C-alpha positions as CSV (number, residue, x, y, z in Angstrom):
1,M,-49.3,0.0,-35.3
2,K,-52.1,-0.8,-32.9
3,I,-50.7,-4.3,-32.3
4,T,-47.2,-2.8,-31.7
5,S,-48.6,-0.4,-29.2
6,I,-50.5,-3.1,-27.4
7,L,-47.3,-5.2,-27.2
8,I,-45.4,-2.3,-25.8
9,L,-48.1,-1.6,-23.2
10,L,-48.1,-5.3,-22.2
11,W,-44.3,-5.2,-21.9
12,E,-44.5,-2.0,-19.7
13,L,-47.0,-3.8,-17.5
14,S,-44.7,-6.8,-17.1
15,L,-42.0,-4.4,-16.0
16,L,-44.2,-3.0,-13.3
17,A,-44.9,-6.5,-12.1
18,T,-41.2,-7.1,-11.5
19,G,-41.2,-4.3,-8.8
20,L,-38.7,-1.9,-10.4
21,S,-39.0,-0.4,-13.8
22,C,-37.9,2.6,-15.7
23,T,-41.0,4.5,-16.8
24,F,-41.2,7.1,-19.5
25,K,-43.6,9.8,-20.5
26,I,-44.1,9.0,-24.1
27,D,-44.5,11.9,-26.4
28,G,-45.6,10.9,-29.9
29,S,-43.2,13.4,-31.5
30,Q,-40.3,11.9,-29.8
31,N,-41.4,8.2,-30.1
32,F,-39.3,6.2,-32.5
33,T,-40.3,2.8,-31.2
34,A,-40.1,-0.2,-33.6
35,K,-38.9,1.9,-36.6
36,N,-36.2,-0.7,-37.4
37,Y,-33.5,2.0,-37.1
38,T,-30.0,0.7,-37.2
39,S,-28.6,3.9,-35.8
40,V,-29.8,6.9,-33.8
41,P,-31.7,9.1,-36.1
42,Q,-30.4,12.6,-36.8
43,N,-33.6,14.3,-37.8
44,I,-34.8,14.9,-34.3
45,N,-35.5,18.2,-32.7
46,K,-32.4,19.2,-30.7
47,N,-34.6,20.4,-27.9
48,V,-36.1,17.0,-27.3
49,T,-36.3,16.0,-23.6
50,L,-37.9,12.5,-23.9
51,L,-36.6,10.1,-26.5
52,D,-37.8,6.5,-27.0
53,L,-35.7,4.4,-29.4
54,S,-36.8,1.0,-28.1
55,Y,-37.3,-2.0,-30.3
56,N,-34.9,-1.0,-33.0
57,Q,-31.5,-2.4,-34.3
58,I,-29.3,0.3,-32.7
59,T,-25.8,-0.9,-31.6
60,L,-24.7,2.3,-29.9
61,N,-21.5,2.5,-31.8
62,S,-19.2,5.5,-32.1
63,T,-21.5,7.1,-34.7
64,D,-24.6,6.7,-32.4
65,I,-22.7,8.1,-29.5
66,S,-21.7,11.1,-31.5
67,I,-25.3,11.8,-32.6
68,L,-26.6,11.4,-29.0
69,Q,-24.2,14.1,-27.7
70,A,-26.3,16.7,-29.6
71,Y,-29.4,16.2,-27.5
72,V,-28.1,17.9,-24.4
73,L,-31.6,18.6,-23.0
74,L,-32.6,15.0,-22.8
75,T,-34.0,13.9,-19.4
76,E,-35.2,10.5,-20.4
77,L,-33.7,8.0,-22.9
78,N,-35.1,4.6,-23.7
79,L,-32.8,2.2,-25.6
80,N,-34.5,-1.1,-24.6
81,N,-34.6,-4.0,-27.0
82,N,-31.9,-3.0,-29.3
83,K,-28.6,-4.7,-30.4
84,I,-26.2,-3.1,-27.9
85,V,-23.4,-5.3,-26.8
86,S,-21.1,-2.9,-24.9
87,L,-21.3,0.5,-23.3
88,R,-18.2,2.5,-24.2
89,N,-16.5,5.2,-22.2
90,K,-18.4,8.5,-22.2
91,S,-21.3,7.0,-24.2
92,F,-23.6,9.7,-22.7
93,G,-21.0,12.3,-21.8
94,S,-22.9,15.4,-22.9
95,L,-26.3,14.3,-21.5
96,S,-25.8,16.0,-18.2
97,N,-29.5,16.6,-17.7
98,L,-30.4,12.9,-18.1
99,E,-32.5,11.5,-15.2
100,I,-33.8,8.2,-16.5
101,L,-31.7,5.8,-18.7
102,S,-33.0,2.4,-19.7
103,I,-30.8,0.0,-21.8
104,S,-32.6,-3.2,-20.9
105,S,-33.2,-6.3,-23.0
106,N,-30.1,-5.9,-25.1
107,S,-27.0,-8.2,-25.2
108,I,-24.7,-6.0,-23.1
109,I,-21.6,-8.0,-22.0
110,T,-19.1,-5.2,-21.2
111,I,-19.6,-1.9,-19.4
112,E,-16.4,0.2,-19.5
113,Q,-15.4,2.0,-16.3
114,N,-16.2,5.5,-17.6
115,A,-19.4,4.6,-19.5
116,F,-21.6,6.8,-17.3
117,V,-19.3,9.8,-17.0
118,G,-21.3,13.0,-17.2
119,L,-24.5,11.6,-15.8
120,G,-24.4,13.4,-12.5
121,K,-28.2,13.9,-12.4
122,L,-29.2,10.4,-13.3
123,K,-31.7,8.9,-10.9
124,Q,-32.8,5.7,-12.5
125,L,-30.6,3.2,-14.4
126,C,-32.2,0.0,-15.9
127,L,-29.9,-2.7,-17.2
128,F,-32.0,-5.8,-16.7
129,Q,-32.1,-8.7,-19.2
130,N,-28.6,-8.4,-20.5
131,K,-25.5,-10.6,-20.3
132,I,-23.6,-8.7,-17.7
133,S,-21.3,-11.0,-15.6
134,Q,-19.2,-8.4,-13.8
135,M,-19.7,-4.9,-12.6
136,N,-16.8,-2.7,-11.8
137,P,-17.8,-0.6,-8.7
138,Y,-16.0,2.4,-10.1
139,T,-18.4,2.5,-13.0
140,F,-21.1,3.9,-10.7
141,V,-18.9,6.6,-9.2
142,P,-20.1,9.4,-11.5
143,L,-23.8,8.6,-10.7
144,K,-24.0,10.7,-7.6
145,S,-27.8,11.1,-7.8
146,L,-28.7,7.5,-8.5
147,I,-31.5,6.2,-6.4
148,A,-32.8,3.2,-8.4
149,L,-30.8,0.4,-10.1
150,N,-32.2,-2.6,-11.9
151,L,-29.8,-5.4,-12.7
152,Q,-32.3,-8.2,-12.9
153,D,-31.8,-11.2,-15.1
154,N,-28.1,-10.9,-15.9
155,M,-25.1,-13.2,-15.2
156,I,-23.7,-11.5,-12.1
157,N,-22.0,-13.7,-9.5
158,Y,-20.4,-11.0,-7.3
159,F,-21.2,-7.3,-6.8
160,D,-18.9,-4.9,-5.0
161,V,-21.0,-2.0,-3.7
162,P,-19.4,1.5,-4.1
163,R,-19.1,3.3,-0.8
164,Q,-21.0,6.3,-2.0
165,F,-24.0,4.3,-3.1
166,Q,-27.1,6.0,-1.8
167,L,-29.7,3.9,-3.5
168,K,-33.3,3.6,-2.4
169,K,-34.2,0.6,-4.6
170,I,-32.2,-2.2,-6.2
171,N,-33.3,-5.3,-8.1
172,L,-30.9,-8.2,-8.3
173,H,-33.3,-11.0,-9.0
174,G,-32.4,-13.6,-11.7
175,N,-28.6,-13.6,-11.3
176,P,-26.5,-16.7,-10.4
177,W,-25.3,-15.4,-7.1
178,N,-22.4,-17.1,-5.4
179,C,-23.1,-16.7,-1.6
180,S,-19.6,-17.7,-0.4
181,C,-16.9,-15.3,0.8
182,G,-17.2,-13.1,-2.2
183,L,-20.7,-11.9,-1.4
184,H,-20.1,-10.6,2.2
185,N,-19.8,-6.9,1.2
186,L,-23.1,-6.9,-0.7
187,Q,-24.8,-8.7,2.1
188,N,-23.5,-6.3,4.7
189,W,-24.6,-3.3,2.6
190,L,-28.1,-4.8,2.1
191,N,-28.5,-5.3,5.8
192,T,-27.1,-2.1,7.1
193,S,-28.2,0.5,4.5
194,K,-31.7,1.8,3.9
195,V,-31.9,0.3,0.4
196,M,-34.9,-1.7,-0.5
197,L,-34.1,-5.0,-2.2
198,E,-36.9,-5.6,-4.7
199,N,-38.1,-9.2,-5.0
200,E,-36.1,-10.1,-2.0
201,N,-37.9,-13.5,-1.4
202,I,-37.0,-14.7,-4.9
203,T,-33.4,-13.3,-5.1
204,M,-31.7,-16.6,-4.3
205,C,-28.2,-18.0,-4.0
206,S,-27.1,-20.3,-6.8
207,S,-24.0,-21.6,-5.0
208,P,-22.6,-23.2,-2.9
209,D,-25.0,-26.1,-2.8
210,A,-25.6,-25.8,0.9
211,L,-27.1,-22.3,0.4
212,K,-29.2,-22.8,-2.7
213,N,-32.7,-21.3,-2.5
214,Y,-31.6,-19.0,0.4
215,S,-32.1,-15.3,0.0
216,I,-28.8,-13.5,-0.7
217,K,-29.7,-11.1,2.0
218,V,-29.8,-13.6,4.8
219,A,-27.6,-16.5,3.6
220,S,-24.9,-17.2,6.1
221,Y,-21.8,-18.9,4.9
222,N,-19.6,-20.1,7.8
223,R,-16.4,-20.9,6.0
224,C,-14.5,-20.2,2.8
225,H,-13.4,-22.9,0.4
226,S,-10.0,-21.5,-0.1
227,K,-7.1,-22.0,2.3
228,S,-7.2,-18.4,3.3
229,P,-10.1,-15.9,3.2
230,L,-7.7,-13.1,2.4
231,T,-6.4,-15.1,-0.6
232,Q,-9.9,-15.6,-1.9
233,F,-10.7,-11.9,-1.6
234,S,-7.6,-11.0,-3.6
235,N,-8.6,-13.4,-6.4
236,I,-12.2,-12.0,-6.7
237,N,-12.6,-9.0,-9.1
238,F,-15.6,-7.7,-7.1
239,K,-15.4,-8.2,-3.4
240,S,-18.4,-8.5,-1.0
241,S,-19.2,-9.0,2.7
242,A,-21.3,-11.0,5.1
243,N,-24.4,-10.7,7.2
244,P,-23.9,-9.2,10.7
245,T,-23.4,-12.4,12.6
246,F,-20.9,-14.0,10.3
247,F,-19.3,-10.6,9.5
248,L,-18.1,-10.2,13.1
249,Y,-16.8,-13.7,13.2
250,F,-15.0,-13.2,9.8
251,N,-13.5,-9.9,10.9
252,D,-12.1,-11.5,14.1
253,T,-10.6,-14.4,12.2
254,S,-9.2,-12.0,9.6
255,D,-7.8,-9.7,12.3
256,N,-6.0,-12.6,14.0
257,K,-4.5,-13.9,10.8
258,T,-3.5,-10.4,9.9
259,K,-1.8,-9.9,13.3
260,N,0.0,-13.3,13.0
261,A,1.1,-12.4,9.5
262,E,2.4,-9.1,10.7
263,A,4.3,-10.7,13.6
264,E,5.9,-13.2,11.3
265,S,6.8,-10.5,8.8
266,S,8.3,-8.4,11.6
267,G,10.5,-11.4,12.8
268,K,11.7,-12.0,9.3
269,S,12.5,-8.4,8.9
270,W,14.7,-8.4,11.9
271,A,16.5,-11.5,10.8
272,L,17.0,-10.0,7.3
273,L,18.3,-6.8,8.9
274,V,20.8,-8.7,11.1
275,G,22.0,-10.7,8.1
276,V,22.5,-7.5,6.1
277,V,24.5,-6.0,8.9
278,V,26.7,-9.1,9.3
279,V,27.4,-9.3,5.5
280,V,28.3,-5.6,5.4
281,T,30.6,-5.8,8.4
282,V,32.4,-8.9,7.1
283,T,32.8,-7.4,3.6
284,S,34.2,-4.2,5.1
285,M,36.7,-6.1,7.2
286,L,37.8,-8.1,4.2
287,I,38.3,-4.9,2.2
288,F,40.3,-3.4,5.1
289,I,42.5,-6.4,5.4
290,A,43.1,-6.5,1.7
291,I,44.2,-2.9,1.8
292,R,46.4,-3.2,4.9
293,C,47.9,-6.6,4.2
294,P,51.1,-5.4,2.4
295,T,51.9,-3.0,5.3
296,W,51.4,-5.8,7.9
297,Y,53.5,-8.2,5.8
298,N,56.4,-5.8,5.8
299,F,56.0,-5.1,9.5
300,F,55.9,-8.7,10.7
301,F,58.2,-10.4,8.2
302,S,60.9,-7.9,7.8
303,Y,63.1,-9.8,10.3
304,N,63.3,-13.6,10.0
305,H,64.5,-15.0,13.3
306,R,65.3,-18.7,13.8
307,R,67.2,-20.7,16.4
308,L,70.7,-21.8,15.5
309,D,71.8,-25.3,15.9
310,E,74.8,-26.1,18.0
311,Q,76.8,-27.0,14.9
312,D,75.9,-23.7,13.3
313,T,76.9,-21.9,16.5
314,D,80.3,-23.5,16.5
315,K,80.8,-22.8,12.9
316,F,79.8,-19.2,13.4
317,E,82.2,-18.8,16.3
318,G,85.0,-20.5,14.2
319,D,84.4,-18.1,11.4
320,F,84.9,-15.2,13.8
321,T,88.0,-16.4,15.6
322,V,90.4,-13.5,16.1
323,Y,94.2,-13.8,16.0
324,P,96.1,-10.9,17.2
325,N,98.7,-11.3,14.6
326,S,96.1,-11.2,11.9
327,L,94.9,-7.7,12.8
328,P,96.3,-5.0,10.7
329,Q,99.0,-2.9,12.3
330,T,99.1,0.8,11.9
331,P,101.8,2.9,13.2
332,D,99.5,5.6,14.7
333,T,96.8,3.4,16.2
334,N,94.5,5.2,18.6
335,P,93.6,3.2,21.7
336,D,90.0,4.1,21.3
337,D,90.0,2.6,17.8
338,S,91.3,-0.6,19.3
339,I,88.5,-0.7,21.7
340,V,86.0,-0.1,18.9
341,I,87.5,-3.0,16.9
342,F,87.3,-5.2,19.9
343,D,83.7,-4.3,20.4
344,Q,82.9,-5.1,16.9
345,L,84.5,-8.5,17.2
346,S,82.9,-9.3,20.4
347,S,79.5,-7.9,19.3
348,F,78.5,-11.2,17.8
349,M,78.2,-13.4,20.9
350,V,76.1,-16.4,21.3
351,D,73.5,-15.9,24.0
352,E,72.2,-18.7,26.2
353,D,68.9,-18.9,24.3
354,G,70.8,-19.8,21.1
355,F,70.3,-16.5,19.3
356,I,73.2,-14.2,18.3
357,E,73.2,-10.9,20.1
358,D,74.1,-8.1,17.9
359,K,75.7,-5.5,20.3
360,Y,77.2,-3.5,17.5
361,I,74.0,-1.5,17.0
362,D,73.6,-0.8,20.7
363,T,77.2,0.3,21.1
364,Q,77.1,2.5,18.2
365,E,73.9,4.1,19.5
366,M,75.5,4.7,22.9
367,R,78.5,6.3,21.3
368,E,76.2,8.6,19.3
369,E,74.3,9.5,22.5
370,N,77.6,10.4,24.3
């Protein structure tokens, strides 16, 4: 046990040397260090406030999470050097008084978005020496009192800083930072906020090659590898930003491209609108024509006029040759009737334009008017 205690003391000293550590007030009655536990023990006083479960085999599965919820008075929890692979949603949901949480030196790969829900009083969060490659910024939203965050020695390339972050200390050393377009947000936050970047001089860029061995806080990347910076931002899960000098340049470029895109979009919108109006108008006209076509057909083609040839005219006149002897004789013939008969016979006269003038209709109408 003395050897174990010495090793733990040396480990704590090494943490202090890194610049940011999660320190615990160890109380022997709540110290379950190196007990080879595979799950959170249940025979613990429910009024415990300091609990050290480091150097065990705990995986923080659903059973462990359920047991932890009973220790509602906890203010400090140490789960370092266990077998934890993921932090599930509401893993510490009932520990509303927790102020220090250390889950370092595990094998954490995944942190679900609501993993820290309920930890409104948490001030220190230690996640160093894990296998974290991505951090969802919304994961930190419930941590409204957080002032110290240690993400040292993980596999993080990009880190999108939540807007409400009010950290005083952060440790990002030992991650393969990509200092291209994706890191601009983080750089801007580090340079404009009051946060202290622990181990700043050794927190270096891993890529691109031109910026290797540059501090992530001062590295200035003057261009993006993708065709469009906006496109690259959309493809990155966790966005970031640039140092002040490049940030102004990048904003101007982005604004110009945004304006051009909006102008092009506006022009295309007008063209599309005009096209729609034309299509609707033409379609309406076709429908109207289809409906009115039978009426127009009857109106225009009810009379079929054509010019008569000279032979047809002679033939027509021959057919209407009148012989007085052929007219029927009636004893009491009225002179007016004779006039009507004559008018009927003479109503079909060939006009100079070659068309037959039908005077019968006109004469009849005149008689009706008289």
